[in-house]
GUNU-529684 format. One record per residue (C-alpha): residue in one letter; residue number from 1; x, y, z. Coordinates in pm, 1 decimal, padded with zeros to 6 digits. Each point is the difference from the previous one (the first is absolute). Example, Ala and Ser with C-alpha at 12.3 -4.5 7.8 and 13.67 -1.06 7.14 Angstrom:
2
{aa: A; i: 1; c1: 01230.0; c2: -00450.0; c3: 00780.0}
{aa: S; i: 2; c1: 00137.0; c2: 00344.0; c3: -00066.0}
***
This chain:
141
{aa: M; i: 1; c1: 11631.5; c2: 06100.9; c3: 04223.6}
{aa: S; i: 2; c1: 00012.2; c2: 00377.4; c3: -00004.0}
{aa: Q; i: 3; c1: -00284.7; c2: 00223.7; c3: 00092.2}
{aa: G; i: 4; c1: -00073.5; c2: 00094.7; c3: -00365.9}
{aa: N; i: 5; c1: -00021.1; c2: -00366.6; c3: -00101.0}
{aa: S; i: 6; c1: -00231.4; c2: -00089.6; c3: 00283.4}
{aa: D; i: 7; c1: -00253.2; c2: 00255.7; c3: -00119.9}
{aa: S; i: 8; c1: 00022.5; c2: -00146.8; c3: -00350.1}
{aa: V; i: 9; c1: -00046.0; c2: -00350.9; c3: 00136.0}
{aa: H; i: 10; c1: -00294.7; c2: 00120.9; c3: 00196.5}
{aa: I; i: 11; c1: -00186.5; c2: 00092.1; c3: -00315.6}
{aa: G; i: 12; c1: 00128.0; c2: -00299.5; c3: -00188.8}
{aa: L; i: 13; c1: 00252.9; c2: 00174.9; c3: -00218.8}
{aa: D; i: 14; c1: 00368.9; c2: -00080.9; c3: -00016.4}
{aa: L; i: 15; c1: 00200.6; c2: 00286.3; c3: -00148.6}
{aa: N; i: 16; c1: 00297.2; c2: -00224.5; c3: -00063.9}
{aa: D; i: 17; c1: -00192.6; c2: -00224.8; c3: -00239.5}
{aa: E; i: 18; c1: 00011.1; c2: 00067.7; c3: -00372.8}
{aa: A; i: 19; c1: -00330.0; c2: 00087.3; c3: -00157.6}
{aa: A; i: 20; c1: -00076.8; c2: -00325.8; c3: -00173.3}
{aa: D; i: 21; c1: -00352.2; c2: 00091.7; c3: -00095.1}
{aa: S; i: 22; c1: 00092.9; c2: 00328.8; c3: -00173.4}
{aa: E; i: 23; c1: -00042.4; c2: -00155.3; c3: -00344.4}
{aa: D; i: 24; c1: -00370.2; c2: -00051.3; c3: 00061.6}
{aa: V; i: 25; c1: -00072.3; c2: 00369.3; c3: 00038.6}
{aa: D; i: 26; c1: -00060.5; c2: 00197.3; c3: -00321.9}
{aa: V; i: 27; c1: 00162.0; c2: 00339.0; c3: 00020.7}
{aa: Q; i: 28; c1: -00103.2; c2: 00256.1; c3: -00256.4}
{aa: E; i: 29; c1: 00246.8; c2: 00283.7; c3: -00040.9}
{aa: V; i: 30; c1: -00135.5; c2: 00340.7; c3: -00090.4}
{aa: A; i: 31; c1: 00255.9; c2: 00217.0; c3: -00175.4}
{aa: P; i: 32; c1: -00038.3; c2: 00376.5; c3: -00032.4}
{aa: I; i: 33; c1: -00112.7; c2: 00128.8; c3: -00337.9}
{aa: G; i: 34; c1: 00304.7; c2: 00025.2; c3: -00221.8}
{aa: R; i: 35; c1: 00076.7; c2: 00253.3; c3: -00267.2}
{aa: D; i: 36; c1: -00141.4; c2: -00214.6; c3: -00282.2}
{aa: R; i: 37; c1: -00330.4; c2: -00065.2; c3: 00175.0}
{aa: T; i: 38; c1: -00034.9; c2: 00368.4; c3: 00092.6}
{aa: K; i: 39; c1: 00059.2; c2: 00105.7; c3: -00360.4}
{aa: K; i: 40; c1: -00251.2; c2: -00256.6; c3: -00118.6}
{aa: K; i: 41; c1: -00268.9; c2: 00130.3; c3: 00235.4}
{aa: A; i: 42; c1: 00072.8; c2: 00364.5; c3: -00085.2}
{aa: S; i: 43; c1: -00000.5; c2: -00058.9; c3: -00372.9}
{aa: S; i: 44; c1: -00326.3; c2: -00189.8; c3: 00009.1}
{aa: S; i: 45; c1: -00174.4; c2: 00266.7; c3: 00207.9}
{aa: G; i: 46; c1: 00161.8; c2: 00284.1; c3: -00201.0}
{aa: A; i: 47; c1: -00104.4; c2: -00154.7; c3: -00328.1}
{aa: H; i: 48; c1: -00352.1; c2: -00025.8; c3: 00129.7}
{aa: S; i: 49; c1: -00012.3; c2: 00364.8; c3: 00105.8}
{aa: E; i: 50; c1: 00154.7; c2: 00120.5; c3: -00327.5}
{aa: T; i: 51; c1: -00252.8; c2: -00201.5; c3: -00193.7}
{aa: S; i: 52; c1: -00286.7; c2: 00141.4; c3: 00202.4}
{aa: I; i: 53; c1: 00123.0; c2: 00358.1; c3: -00052.2}
{aa: A; i: 54; c1: 00060.4; c2: -00053.0; c3: -00370.3}
{aa: G; i: 55; c1: -00337.9; c2: -00163.8; c3: -00028.4}
{aa: D; i: 56; c1: -00170.1; c2: 00301.0; c3: 00158.5}
{aa: S; i: 57; c1: 00021.2; c2: 00257.3; c3: -00278.0}
{aa: S; i: 58; c1: -00161.4; c2: 00268.9; c3: 00214.6}
{aa: L; i: 59; c1: 00304.0; c2: -00003.4; c3: 00230.8}
{aa: V; i: 60; c1: 00236.8; c2: 00027.3; c3: -00294.7}
{aa: D; i: 61; c1: -00209.3; c2: 00280.9; c3: -00148.0}
{aa: R; i: 62; c1: -00000.3; c2: 00181.5; c3: 00333.8}
{aa: E; i: 63; c1: 00378.9; c2: -00030.0; c3: 00029.3}
{aa: L; i: 64; c1: 00045.0; c2: 00136.9; c3: -00352.4}
{aa: E; i: 65; c1: -00243.6; c2: 00281.7; c3: 00075.1}
{aa: L; i: 66; c1: 00192.9; c2: 00092.7; c3: 00316.9}
{aa: E; i: 67; c1: 00330.8; c2: -00000.9; c3: -00187.9}
{aa: D; i: 68; c1: -00153.2; c2: 00218.6; c3: -00270.5}
{aa: Q; i: 69; c1: -00134.1; c2: 00243.9; c3: 00257.1}
{aa: K; i: 70; c1: 00338.4; c2: 00016.1; c3: 00172.1}
{aa: R; i: 71; c1: 00171.3; c2: 00069.2; c3: -00332.8}
{aa: R; i: 72; c1: -00250.6; c2: 00279.7; c3: -00078.6}
{aa: E; i: 73; c1: 00047.8; c2: 00155.0; c3: 00344.4}
{aa: L; i: 74; c1: 00378.1; c2: -00005.8; c3: -00037.5}
{aa: G; i: 75; c1: -00033.2; c2: 00163.0; c3: -00342.5}
{aa: E; i: 76; c1: -00225.8; c2: 00270.6; c3: 00142.9}
{aa: L; i: 77; c1: 00242.1; c2: 00060.7; c3: 00286.6}
{aa: E; i: 78; c1: 00287.9; c2: 00036.1; c3: -00245.8}
{aa: R; i: 79; c1: -00207.1; c2: 00241.4; c3: -00211.3}
{aa: L; i: 80; c1: -00074.7; c2: 00210.0; c3: 00309.7}
{aa: K; i: 81; c1: 00368.7; c2: 00006.7; c3: 00095.4}
{aa: I; i: 82; c1: 00092.7; c2: 00120.1; c3: -00349.1}
{aa: A; i: 83; c1: -00271.2; c2: 00267.3; c3: 00008.2}
{aa: Q; i: 84; c1: 00124.3; c2: 00120.0; c3: 00340.3}
{aa: R; i: 85; c1: 00359.2; c2: 00011.9; c3: -00126.1}
{aa: D; i: 86; c1: -00113.5; c2: 00196.8; c3: -00308.4}
{aa: K; i: 87; c1: -00177.6; c2: 00252.7; c3: 00224.5}
{aa: E; i: 88; c1: 00312.4; c2: 00037.8; c3: 00213.3}
{aa: L; i: 89; c1: 00217.1; c2: 00052.6; c3: -00308.4}
{aa: D; i: 90; c1: -00246.9; c2: 00256.4; c3: -00136.1}
{aa: L; i: 91; c1: 00007.2; c2: 00185.5; c3: 00332.2}
{aa: Q; i: 92; c1: 00381.1; c2: -00004.1; c3: 00002.2}
{aa: Q; i: 93; c1: 00003.1; c2: 00134.4; c3: -00355.2}
{aa: K; i: 94; c1: -00237.3; c2: 00284.0; c3: 00094.5}
{aa: M; i: 95; c1: 00211.2; c2: 00082.7; c3: 00305.8}
{aa: F; i: 96; c1: 00313.7; c2: 00009.4; c3: -00215.2}
{aa: E; i: 97; c1: -00169.4; c2: 00226.7; c3: -00256.2}
{aa: F; i: 98; c1: -00118.5; c2: 00230.6; c3: 00278.7}
{aa: Q; i: 99; c1: 00350.6; c2: 00018.1; c3: 00147.1}
{aa: Q; i: 100; c1: 00143.9; c2: 00068.4; c3: -00345.4}
{aa: Q; i: 101; c1: -00252.0; c2: 00281.6; c3: -00049.9}
{aa: Q; i: 102; c1: 00093.7; c2: 00150.1; c3: 00335.4}
{aa: K; i: 103; c1: 00370.9; c2: -00025.0; c3: -00078.9}
{aa: W; i: 104; c1: -00053.5; c2: 00160.1; c3: -00341.9}
{aa: E; i: 105; c1: -00193.0; c2: 00289.3; c3: 00157.9}
{aa: E; i: 106; c1: 00269.7; c2: 00057.2; c3: 00264.4}
{aa: D; i: 107; c1: 00276.2; c2: -00017.9; c3: -00261.6}
{aa: I; i: 108; c1: -00175.6; c2: 00244.2; c3: -00237.4}
{aa: K; i: 109; c1: -00065.6; c2: 00240.3; c3: 00288.3}
{aa: Y; i: 110; c1: 00366.9; c2: -00012.1; c3: 00100.9}
{aa: Y; i: 111; c1: 00113.4; c2: 00025.5; c3: -00363.3}
{aa: N; i: 112; c1: -00207.4; c2: 00315.4; c3: -00059.1}
{aa: E; i: 113; c1: 00107.8; c2: 00176.4; c3: 00320.6}
{aa: D; i: 114; c1: 00244.8; c2: 00283.4; c3: -00009.1}
{aa: H; i: 115; c1: 00327.3; c2: -00097.2; c3: 00162.3}
{aa: E; i: 116; c1: 00205.0; c2: 00314.4; c3: -00076.0}
{aa: H; i: 117; c1: -00021.4; c2: 00115.9; c3: 00361.5}
{aa: L; i: 118; c1: 00205.1; c2: -00301.9; c3: 00122.4}
{aa: T; i: 119; c1: 00367.2; c2: 00006.3; c3: 00086.7}
{aa: E; i: 120; c1: 00247.3; c2: -00122.8; c3: -00257.1}
{aa: S; i: 121; c1: 00028.8; c2: -00358.1; c3: 00141.5}
{aa: A; i: 122; c1: -00376.2; c2: -00029.4; c3: 00059.0}
{aa: L; i: 123; c1: -00065.6; c2: 00135.8; c3: -00349.3}
{aa: F; i: 124; c1: 00237.3; c2: -00259.8; c3: -00145.4}
{aa: T; i: 125; c1: -00192.0; c2: -00277.4; c3: 00183.3}
{aa: A; i: 126; c1: -00336.9; c2: 00144.0; c3: -00114.4}
{aa: L; i: 127; c1: 00116.4; c2: 00012.3; c3: -00362.7}
{aa: M; i: 128; c1: 00121.0; c2: -00362.9; c3: 00021.1}
{aa: L; i: 129; c1: -00341.9; c2: -00105.0; c3: 00134.7}
{aa: K; i: 130; c1: -00172.8; c2: 00194.7; c3: -00279.9}
{aa: K; i: 131; c1: 00218.3; c2: -00181.8; c3: -00252.7}
{aa: K; i: 132; c1: -00100.1; c2: -00339.9; c3: 00148.0}
{aa: I; i: 133; c1: -00368.3; c2: 00098.5; c3: 00000.1}
{aa: K; i: 134; c1: 00026.5; c2: 00110.6; c3: -00364.1}
{aa: E; i: 135; c1: 00154.2; c2: -00337.4; c3: -00094.8}
{aa: R; i: 136; c1: -00242.0; c2: -00205.6; c3: 00211.5}
{aa: W; i: 137; c1: -00313.0; c2: 00156.8; c3: -00151.0}
{aa: N; i: 138; c1: 00139.4; c2: 00079.3; c3: -00346.7}
{aa: L; i: 139; c1: -00064.0; c2: 00372.1; c3: 00040.1}
{aa: Y; i: 140; c1: 00098.1; c2: 00225.6; c3: -00290.7}
{aa: Y; i: 141; c1: -00017.9; c2: 00341.8; c3: 00169.8}
***
């Protein structure tokens, strides 16, 4: 007999024998939770929580109130953005009008100046500018 078998014999166990008594032992297999069982547990607990939330009208009212408040705040924010944009456009318009006024004043000053002292080429350029000023501002003099 080999050394491994002698130890088995020593405790009264022969490893070469078939397990004849294995039918007497009840073995209960435990399988991991499958997809169907998991869904079943989730749906039963989810249905319970949905029912409890739906049953508690104060929670539903609070949710609706929060959504309403959020909607009002977003509306107010949009109104403020529009008001700010209107102010910016108004400022741009005023700046444009101011620049136009300045340009008109410069053009009229140049238009009314005497340019007879200029050389022939400079006088030609000055008369061309006067013509453009007259057309731009619809001057009749």
